[in-house]
N, CA, C and O atoms as a Tripos MOL2 file, in Angstrom:
@<TRIPOS>MOLECULE
protein
  140   139    35     0     0
PROTEIN
NO_CHARGES

@<TRIPOS>ATOM
      1 N         146.5070  128.3310    7.7520 N.3       1 UNK1
      2 CA        147.3070  127.1340    7.0600 C.3       1 UNK1
      3 C         147.3100  126.0020    8.4420 C.2       1 UNK1
      4 O         147.6180  126.4430    9.5490 O.2       1 UNK1
      5 N         147.0690  125.0280    8.3260 N.am      2 UNK2
      6 CA        147.0020  123.9180    9.0840 C.3       2 UNK2
      7 C         148.5270  123.4760    9.5780 C.2       2 UNK2
      8 O         149.5130  123.9360    9.0020 O.2       2 UNK2
      9 N         148.6480  122.5110   10.7340 N.am      3 UNK3
     10 CA        150.0790  122.1800   10.7460 C.3       3 UNK3
     11 C         150.3300  120.9610   10.0070 C.2       3 UNK3
     12 O         151.4470  120.4490    9.9390 O.2       3 UNK3
     13 N         149.2880  120.4950    9.4510 N.am      4 UNK4
     14 CA        149.6340  119.5460    8.3830 C.3       4 UNK4
     15 C         150.1300  119.7220    6.7850 C.2       4 UNK4
     16 O         150.7770  119.0470    5.9840 O.2       4 UNK4
     17 N         149.3180  121.2750    6.7930 N.am      5 UNK5
     18 CA        149.8000  121.8440    5.3920 C.3       5 UNK5
     19 C         151.4640  122.4810    5.5150 C.2       5 UNK5
     20 O         152.3630  122.6110    4.6840 O.2       5 UNK5
     21 N         151.3720  122.7320    6.7110 N.am      6 UNK6
     22 CA        152.7010  123.4660    7.0460 C.3       6 UNK6
     23 C         153.7140  122.1670    6.7960 C.2       6 UNK6
     24 O         154.4210  122.1790    5.7880 O.2       6 UNK6
     25 N         153.7530  121.4880    7.3580 N.am      7 UNK7
     26 CA        154.5620  120.1320    7.4320 C.3       7 UNK7
     27 C         154.8440  119.4910    5.9180 C.2       7 UNK7
     28 O         155.9250  119.0250    5.5580 O.2       7 UNK7
     29 N         153.9650  119.5480    5.3330 N.am      8 UNK8
     30 CA        153.7960  118.9960    4.2060 C.3       8 UNK8
     31 C         154.6540  119.8230    3.0200 C.2       8 UNK8
     32 O         155.2110  119.4770    1.9780 O.2       8 UNK8
     33 N         154.4970  120.8950    3.6140 N.am      9 UNK9
     34 CA        155.1680  122.1480    2.5180 C.3       9 UNK9
     35 C         156.6340  122.1580    2.9570 C.2       9 UNK9
     36 O         157.4050  122.3890    2.0260 O.2       9 UNK9
     37 N         157.2600  121.9440    4.2640 N.am     10 UNK10
     38 CA        158.4040  121.7420    4.6660 C.3      10 UNK10
     39 C         158.8920  120.6490    4.2120 C.2      10 UNK10
     40 O         160.0110  120.5780    3.7020 O.2      10 UNK10
     41 N         158.0370  119.6040    4.3630 N.am     11 UNK11
     42 CA        158.8540  118.0410    3.4020 C.3      11 UNK11
     43 C         159.0760  118.3540    1.9780 C.2      11 UNK11
     44 O         160.1500  117.9230    1.5590 O.2      11 UNK11
     45 N         158.4780  118.8770    1.2720 N.am     12 UNK12
     46 CA        158.5610  119.1880   -0.0070 C.3      12 UNK12
     47 C         159.6820  120.0860   -0.3060 C.2      12 UNK12
     48 O         160.4320  119.6790   -1.1930 O.2      12 UNK12
     49 N         160.0520  121.5450    0.3880 N.am     13 UNK13
     50 CA        160.7800  122.0970    0.3130 C.3      13 UNK13
     51 C         162.3830  121.1250    0.9270 C.2      13 UNK13
     52 O         163.3940  121.1380    0.2250 O.2      13 UNK13
     53 N         162.3450  120.3990    2.2150 N.am     14 UNK14
     54 CA        163.7390  119.8000    2.4260 C.3      14 UNK14
     55 C         164.0470  118.5210    1.4780 C.2      14 UNK14
     56 O         165.1920  118.0690    1.4840 O.2      14 UNK14
     57 N         162.9580  117.8740    0.5900 N.am     15 UNK15
     58 CA        163.3950  117.2040   -0.4010 C.3      15 UNK15
     59 C         163.8860  117.9510   -1.7910 C.2      15 UNK15
     60 O         164.7840  117.5040   -2.5040 O.2      15 UNK15
     61 N         163.3820  118.7770   -1.9720 N.am     16 UNK16
     62 CA        163.9630  119.6680   -3.1010 C.3      16 UNK16
     63 C         165.8200  120.2850   -2.5640 C.2      16 UNK16
     64 O         166.8310  120.2420   -3.2660 O.2      16 UNK16
     65 N         165.6870  120.8070   -1.1210 N.am     17 UNK17
     66 CA        167.1880  121.1460   -0.8970 C.3      17 UNK17
     67 C         167.9960  119.8410   -0.9680 C.2      17 UNK17
     68 O         169.1520  119.8860   -1.3890 O.2      17 UNK17
     69 N         167.4780  118.7540   -0.5990 N.am     18 UNK18
     70 CA        168.4510  117.7000   -0.3860 C.3      18 UNK18
     71 C         168.8530  117.0640   -1.8150 C.2      18 UNK18
     72 O         169.9440  116.5360   -2.0270 O.2      18 UNK18
     73 N         167.8150  117.1900   -2.7660 N.am     19 UNK19
     74 CA        167.9750  116.7610   -4.2000 C.3      19 UNK19
     75 C         169.2790  117.5990   -4.5120 C.2      19 UNK19
     76 O         170.3060  116.9240   -4.5810 O.2      19 UNK19
     77 N         169.4040  118.9720   -4.7140 N.am     20 UNK20
     78 CA        169.9550  120.0100   -4.9430 C.3      20 UNK20
     79 C         171.3410  119.7170   -4.0900 C.2      20 UNK20
     80 O         172.4070  119.8150   -4.6970 O.2      20 UNK20
     81 N         171.3400  119.4290   -2.9650 N.am     21 UNK21
     82 CA        172.5390  119.3610   -2.5070 C.3      21 UNK21
     83 C         173.0950  117.8720   -2.9600 C.2      21 UNK21
     84 O         174.2250  118.0200   -3.4250 O.2      21 UNK21
     85 N         172.7610  116.7470   -2.9790 N.am     22 UNK22
     86 CA        173.3250  115.8010   -3.2910 C.3      22 UNK22
     87 C         173.7220  115.9690   -5.2670 C.2      22 UNK22
     88 O         174.6210  115.3220   -5.8040 O.2      22 UNK22
     89 N         173.0740  116.6750   -5.7980 N.am     23 UNK23
     90 CA        173.7430  117.2740   -7.3070 C.3      23 UNK23
     91 C         174.7460  117.7800   -6.9230 C.2      23 UNK23
     92 O         175.8220  117.1890   -7.0120 O.2      23 UNK23
     93 N         174.6190  119.0970   -6.3610 N.am     24 UNK24
     94 CA        176.0840  119.6020   -5.9270 C.3      24 UNK24
     95 C         177.2080  118.9580   -5.7610 C.2      24 UNK24
     96 O         178.3300  119.1270   -6.2380 O.2      24 UNK24
     97 N         176.6940  118.0560   -4.8890 N.am     25 UNK25
     98 CA        177.9320  117.0930   -4.4540 C.3      25 UNK25
     99 C         178.6640  116.1950   -5.2690 C.2      25 UNK25
    100 O         179.8750  116.0080   -5.1550 O.2      25 UNK25
    101 N         177.8000  115.5480   -6.2300 N.am     26 UNK26
    102 CA        178.1910  114.9160   -7.2710 C.3      26 UNK26
    103 C         178.9280  115.3450   -8.3880 C.2      26 UNK26
    104 O         179.6750  114.6320   -9.0570 O.2      26 UNK26
    105 N         178.6240  116.8710   -8.6130 N.am     27 UNK27
    106 CA        179.2490  117.5660   -9.3630 C.3      27 UNK27
    107 C         180.6020  117.8570   -9.1860 C.2      27 UNK27
    108 O         181.4790  117.8330  -10.0500 O.2      27 UNK27
    109 N         180.7270  118.1830   -7.7970 N.am     28 UNK28
    110 CA        182.0970  118.3070   -6.9180 C.3      28 UNK28
    111 C         183.0800  117.2460   -7.2600 C.2      28 UNK28
    112 O         184.1650  117.4120   -7.8160 O.2      28 UNK28
    113 N         182.4870  116.0030   -6.8010 N.am     29 UNK29
    114 CA        183.2820  114.5910   -6.7250 C.3      29 UNK29
    115 C         183.6290  114.3160   -8.2010 C.2      29 UNK29
    116 O         184.7760  113.9420   -8.4460 O.2      29 UNK29
    117 N         182.6680  114.4810   -9.2990 N.am     30 UNK30
    118 CA        183.3610  114.2770  -10.5760 C.3      30 UNK30
    119 C         184.1390  115.2870  -11.1620 C.2      30 UNK30
    120 O         184.7350  114.9440  -12.1830 O.2      30 UNK30
    121 N         184.3230  116.7030  -10.6960 N.am     31 UNK31
    122 CA        185.2610  117.5070  -11.0470 C.3      31 UNK31
    123 C         186.4890  117.1780  -10.4100 C.2      31 UNK31
    124 O         187.5100  117.2890  -11.0870 O.2      31 UNK31
    125 N         186.5860  116.7560   -9.1140 N.am     32 UNK32
    126 CA        187.5600  116.2250   -8.1270 C.3      32 UNK32
    127 C         188.6210  114.8830   -9.2210 C.2      32 UNK32
    128 O         189.8260  114.8450   -9.4700 O.2      32 UNK32
    129 N         187.6000  114.0620   -9.5810 N.am     33 UNK33
    130 CA        188.0190  113.0850  -10.2480 C.3      33 UNK33
    131 C         188.8810  113.2760  -11.4970 C.2      33 UNK33
    132 O         189.8660  112.5790  -11.7350 O.2      33 UNK33
    133 N         188.4420  114.2680  -12.2760 N.am     34 UNK34
    134 CA        188.6210  114.4170  -13.7150 C.3      34 UNK34
    135 C         190.3750  114.9710  -13.3980 C.2      34 UNK34
    136 O         191.1720  114.7130  -14.2990 O.2      34 UNK34
    137 N         190.8200  115.5770  -12.3620 N.am     35 UNK35
    138 CA        192.0920  116.3280  -12.0890 C.3      35 UNK35
    139 C         193.1660  115.3000  -12.2040 C.2      35 UNK35
    140 O         194.3430  115.6140  -12.0300 O.2      35 UNK35
@<TRIPOS>BOND
     1     1     2 1
     2     2     3 1
     3     3     4 2
     4     3     5 am
     5     5     6 1
     6     6     7 1
     7     7     8 2
     8     7     9 am
     9     9    10 1
    10    10    11 1
    11    11    12 2
    12    11    13 am
    13    13    14 1
    14    14    15 1
    15    15    16 2
    16    15    17 am
    17    17    18 1
    18    18    19 1
    19    19    20 2
    20    19    21 am
    21    21    22 1
    22    22    23 1
    23    23    24 2
    24    23    25 am
    25    25    26 1
    26    26    27 1
    27    27    28 2
    28    27    29 am
    29    29    30 1
    30    30    31 1
    31    31    32 2
    32    31    33 am
    33    33    34 1
    34    34    35 1
    35    35    36 2
    36    35    37 am
    37    37    38 1
    38    38    39 1
    39    39    40 2
    40    39    41 am
    41    41    42 1
    42    42    43 1
    43    43    44 2
    44    43    45 am
    45    45    46 1
    46    46    47 1
    47    47    48 2
    48    47    49 am
    49    49    50 1
    50    50    51 1
    51    51    52 2
    52    51    53 am
    53    53    54 1
    54    54    55 1
    55    55    56 2
    56    55    57 am
    57    57    58 1
    58    58    59 1
    59    59    60 2
    60    59    61 am
    61    61    62 1
    62    62    63 1
    63    63    64 2
    64    63    65 am
    65    65    66 1
    66    66    67 1
    67    67    68 2
    68    67    69 am
    69    69    70 1
    70    70    71 1
    71    71    72 2
    72    71    73 am
    73    73    74 1
    74    74    75 1
    75    75    76 2
    76    75    77 am
    77    77    78 1
    78    78    79 1
    79    79    80 2
    80    79    81 am
    81    81    82 1
    82    82    83 1
    83    83    84 2
    84    83    85 am
    85    85    86 1
    86    86    87 1
    87    87    88 2
    88    87    89 am
    89    89    90 1
    90    90    91 1
    91    91    92 2
    92    91    93 am
    93    93    94 1
    94    94    95 1
    95    95    96 2
    96    95    97 am
    97    97    98 1
    98    98    99 1
    99    99   100 2
   100    99   101 am
   101   101   102 1
   102   102   103 1
   103   103   104 2
   104   103   105 am
   105   105   106 1
   106   106   107 1
   107   107   108 2
   108   107   109 am
   109   109   110 1
   110   110   111 1
   111   111   112 2
   112   111   113 am
   113   113   114 1
   114   114   115 1
   115   115   116 2
   116   115   117 am
   117   117   118 1
   118   118   119 1
   119   119   120 2
   120   119   121 am
   121   121   122 1
   122   122   123 1
   123   123   124 2
   124   123   125 am
   125   125   126 1
   126   126   127 1
   127   127   128 2
   128   127   129 am
   129   129   130 1
   130   130   131 1
   131   131   132 2
   132   131   133 am
   133   133   134 1
   134   134   135 1
   135   135   136 2
   136   135   137 am
   137   137   138 1
   138   138   139 1
   139   139   140 2
@<TRIPOS>SUBSTRUCTURE
     1 UNK1         2 RESIDUE 1 A UNK
     2 UNK2         6 RESIDUE 1 A UNK
     3 UNK3        10 RESIDUE 1 A UNK
     4 UNK4        14 RESIDUE 1 A UNK
     5 UNK5        18 RESIDUE 1 A UNK
     6 UNK6        22 RESIDUE 1 A UNK
     7 UNK7        26 RESIDUE 1 A UNK
     8 UNK8        30 RESIDUE 1 A UNK
     9 UNK9        34 RESIDUE 1 A UNK
    10 UNK10       38 RESIDUE 1 A UNK
    11 UNK11       42 RESIDUE 1 A UNK
    12 UNK12       46 RESIDUE 1 A UNK
    13 UNK13       50 RESIDUE 1 A UNK
    14 UNK14       54 RESIDUE 1 A UNK
    15 UNK15       58 RESIDUE 1 A UNK
    16 UNK16       62 RESIDUE 1 A UNK
    17 UNK17       66 RESIDUE 1 A UNK
    18 UNK18       70 RESIDUE 1 A UNK
    19 UNK19       74 RESIDUE 1 A UNK
    20 UNK20       78 RESIDUE 1 A UNK
    21 UNK21       82 RESIDUE 1 A UNK
    22 UNK22       86 RESIDUE 1 A UNK
    23 UNK23       90 RESIDUE 1 A UNK
    24 UNK24       94 RESIDUE 1 A UNK
    25 UNK25       98 RESIDUE 1 A UNK
    26 UNK26      102 RESIDUE 1 A UNK
    27 UNK27      106 RESIDUE 1 A UNK
    28 UNK28      110 RESIDUE 1 A UNK
    29 UNK29      114 RESIDUE 1 A UNK
    30 UNK30      118 RESIDUE 1 A UNK
    31 UNK31      122 RESIDUE 1 A UNK
    32 UNK32      126 RESIDUE 1 A UNK
    33 UNK33      130 RESIDUE 1 A UNK
    34 UNK34      134 RESIDUE 1 A UNK
    35 UNK35      138 RESIDUE 1 A UNK
């Protein structure tokens, strides 16, 4: 595996992780507002 491939894979993984985190935070916030 080249460095470029590794970086590309890492970028994909981190973007998925960030999207999941953002989704989780938005769900928590909406739950808090309902109370």
